[in-house]
C-alpha positions, 0 to 999 in steps of 0.5 A: 641830157645828164642822167639822174645817176650822174647827179649829186643829190646830197647836200653833205656830198656837195659841200664835202666837194666844195670844201675838200676838192680842187678848186678852179676859177675861170671868168664865169665859173668856179669848178670843184672837183673831189674824190668821191665814194661813188662808182661813176662821177657825179655832178652838182650845180650851184647857181645863186641868186646873184646870177639872175632871176629864176628864168636866168638861173635855170637857163644857165643850169640847162646850158651847164648841164648840156655841157657837162653830160658831153665832158663827164666821160673825161672825169676819173671814175667816182669823182664829185664835181660841183660847178658854181656859176659866177654872176657874168654867166647870165650874160654868157653865150653857150660857147663862152659857158663852154670855153670857161668850163674847159679852161676850168678843167684844164687847170683842175687837171694839172 
């Protein structure tokens, strides 16, 4: 589970990360990583209505949250990460989401 202290809550921080951060795309996700002002890395998720209804969106968010909780120690301290799910994420398995996230992370790390 992703700790509450590891989540971005303020919309200004989320929009700043999406505007100013490095952008990386995969088939199912768009990843934004920006330098933040906090001590630890923080994460936000953007899963819109194009992904599906409420049940589907929450399922995708839960899966992404679980994947990110394992990957968060690999991020530099203080960075802000926004994960935006694309419509194909609704039909993706957990492993497909994990592969796509790792692919996007590898592109951002370059």
